[in-house]
PABA-125859 format. One record per residue: x, y, z of N, C-alpha, C in turn; residue in three letters; residue number from 1. Coordinates in Angstrom, 2 decimals. Example, Ala and Ser with C-alpha at 12.3 -4.5 7.8 and 13.67 -1.06 7.14 Angstrom:
2
n.c1 n.c2 n.c3 ca.c1 ca.c2 ca.c3 c.c1 c.c2 c.c3 r k
13.19 -5.69 7.80 12.30 -4.50 7.80 13.20 -3.30 7.80 ALA 1
12.85 -2.25 7.08 13.67 -1.06 7.14 12.90 0.03 7.87 SER 2
end
This chain:
73
n.c1 n.c2 n.c3 ca.c1 ca.c2 ca.c3 c.c1 c.c2 c.c3 r k
198.58 40.39 38.75 199.34 41.61 38.67 200.20 41.82 39.90 UNK 1
201.39 42.13 39.70 202.50 42.18 40.64 202.20 43.48 41.54 UNK 2
203.00 43.48 42.43 202.93 44.87 43.41 203.59 45.91 42.68 UNK 3
204.71 45.55 41.86 205.32 46.87 41.20 204.31 47.41 40.32 UNK 4
203.52 46.44 39.48 202.39 47.05 38.52 201.45 47.84 39.20 UNK 5
201.23 47.48 40.38 200.14 48.17 41.06 200.67 49.37 41.42 UNK 6
201.96 49.60 42.07 202.37 50.86 42.43 202.59 51.78 41.23 UNK 7
202.81 51.21 39.92 203.09 52.11 38.94 201.66 52.67 38.36 UNK 8
200.52 51.78 38.48 199.12 52.37 38.12 198.98 53.44 39.14 UNK 9
199.24 53.27 40.33 198.97 54.16 41.45 199.75 55.48 41.06 UNK 10
201.05 55.44 40.80 201.87 56.58 40.65 201.31 57.22 39.34 UNK 11
200.87 56.56 38.36 200.14 57.27 37.14 198.89 58.06 37.39 UNK 12
198.31 57.38 38.39 196.84 57.80 38.73 197.06 59.31 39.62 UNK 13
197.85 59.41 40.57 197.95 60.64 41.25 199.12 61.43 40.89 UNK 14
199.92 61.16 39.84 201.08 61.93 39.46 200.46 63.43 38.97 UNK 15
199.50 63.52 38.25 198.85 64.83 37.87 198.56 65.57 38.93 UNK 16
198.13 65.24 40.05 197.76 65.89 41.28 199.06 66.60 41.79 UNK 17
200.18 65.89 41.74 201.48 66.50 42.21 201.76 67.67 41.21 UNK 18
201.63 67.37 40.04 202.08 68.44 39.09 201.15 69.71 39.18 UNK 19
199.75 69.41 39.48 198.94 70.48 39.65 199.27 71.24 40.91 UNK 20
199.63 70.56 41.99 200.03 71.20 43.06 201.29 72.07 43.09 UNK 21
202.21 71.43 42.35 203.37 72.31 42.19 203.20 73.48 41.23 UNK 22
202.32 73.37 40.20 202.05 74.51 39.38 201.26 75.63 40.19 UNK 23
200.56 75.22 41.14 199.67 76.20 41.88 200.61 76.90 42.71 UNK 24
201.59 76.19 43.43 202.60 76.72 44.37 203.49 77.75 43.61 UNK 25
203.77 77.46 42.28 204.58 78.41 41.45 203.86 79.63 41.05 UNK 26
202.61 79.54 40.88 201.84 80.54 40.58 201.67 81.70 41.57 UNK 27
201.76 81.05 42.80 201.72 81.94 44.06 200.41 82.41 44.43 UNK 28
199.24 81.85 43.85 198.01 81.96 44.28 197.54 80.96 45.45 UNK 29
197.48 81.55 46.56 197.35 80.74 47.89 196.00 79.90 47.76 UNK 30
194.85 80.56 47.40 193.74 79.70 47.17 193.76 78.62 46.24 UNK 31
194.36 78.72 45.18 194.45 77.48 44.13 195.48 76.45 44.71 UNK 32
196.49 77.07 45.33 197.39 76.11 45.88 196.86 75.22 47.10 UNK 33
196.00 75.86 47.75 195.30 74.96 48.81 194.35 73.96 48.27 UNK 34
193.66 74.36 47.27 192.70 73.47 46.82 193.54 72.27 45.92 UNK 35
194.51 72.49 45.46 195.38 71.62 44.60 196.10 70.56 45.75 UNK 36
196.35 71.31 46.81 197.17 70.64 47.97 196.05 69.52 48.48 UNK 37
194.88 69.96 48.75 193.77 69.13 49.29 193.41 67.80 48.46 UNK 38
193.40 68.11 47.02 193.27 66.95 46.14 194.59 65.98 46.12 UNK 39
195.73 66.66 46.16 196.94 65.76 46.11 196.95 64.96 47.48 UNK 40
196.74 65.46 48.76 196.75 64.77 49.98 195.79 63.75 49.80 UNK 41
194.60 63.85 49.33 193.51 62.85 49.24 194.11 61.75 48.38 UNK 42
194.70 62.04 47.27 195.17 61.01 46.38 196.31 59.98 47.23 UNK 43
197.17 60.79 47.84 198.13 60.07 48.60 197.60 59.26 49.68 UNK 44
196.46 59.76 50.31 195.97 58.93 51.55 195.27 57.74 50.98 UNK 45
194.59 57.94 49.69 193.90 56.71 49.16 194.80 55.63 48.77 UNK 46
195.96 56.04 48.21 197.01 55.12 47.80 197.52 54.49 48.98 UNK 47
197.90 55.16 50.21 198.32 54.44 51.25 197.34 53.48 51.93 UNK 48
196.08 54.01 51.95 195.06 53.13 52.48 194.94 51.79 51.61 UNK 49
195.02 51.80 50.36 195.03 50.66 49.45 196.22 49.77 49.37 UNK 50
197.27 50.22 50.14 198.63 49.56 50.21 199.45 49.82 49.15 UNK 51
199.21 50.82 48.23 200.13 51.00 46.93 201.30 51.80 47.42 UNK 52
201.20 52.59 48.61 202.15 53.40 49.17 202.28 53.12 50.58 UNK 53
203.51 52.76 51.01 203.81 52.76 52.48 203.23 53.86 53.28 UNK 54
202.68 53.72 54.54 202.33 54.81 55.31 203.25 55.74 55.52 UNK 55
204.52 55.38 55.77 205.74 56.44 56.04 205.90 57.34 54.70 UNK 56
205.97 56.46 53.57 206.08 57.22 52.33 205.01 58.34 51.93 UNK 57
203.81 57.84 52.36 202.67 58.80 52.22 202.83 59.98 53.00 UNK 58
203.31 59.72 54.47 203.49 60.89 55.27 204.55 61.66 54.81 UNK 59
205.60 61.14 54.43 206.80 62.05 53.75 206.26 62.88 52.62 UNK 60
205.41 62.44 51.70 204.96 63.28 50.54 204.00 64.20 51.00 UNK 61
203.05 64.08 52.00 202.18 64.94 52.51 203.02 66.00 53.36 UNK 62
204.05 65.56 54.09 204.84 66.60 54.91 205.53 67.56 53.95 UNK 63
206.03 67.05 52.85 206.76 67.91 51.99 205.86 68.77 51.25 UNK 64
204.66 68.34 50.85 203.64 69.32 50.28 203.33 70.39 51.02 UNK 65
202.90 69.97 52.43 202.66 70.93 53.47 203.61 72.07 53.73 UNK 66
204.85 71.73 53.80 205.90 72.74 53.93 205.93 73.59 52.76 UNK 67
205.89 73.13 51.51 206.10 74.07 50.47 204.62 74.98 50.53 UNK 68
203.46 74.50 50.89 202.45 75.30 51.01 202.52 76.36 52.06 UNK 69
203.16 76.03 53.14 203.27 77.03 54.31 204.29 78.03 53.93 UNK 70
205.18 77.72 53.11 206.32 78.74 52.62 205.62 79.75 51.74 UNK 71
204.56 79.38 51.23 203.88 80.44 50.21 203.24 81.44 51.03 UNK 72
202.87 81.12 52.33 202.06 82.27 52.97 202.90 83.40 53.36 UNK 73
end
């Protein structure tokens, strides 16, 4: 299995966490958004640890999610 196949598998696996995080941010409920944020960040960290995402790419995704969460406050 090639690297691109592995990256696609990874993206399919943690894409729902991104959608849940965005939906929680849109809802405006800070508690729900924080819970969704923790799950999404964990998924990104796991993907970076396994080498499916570059560490800088993972950092950029986490930073973007953090900024969105902080704007909610």
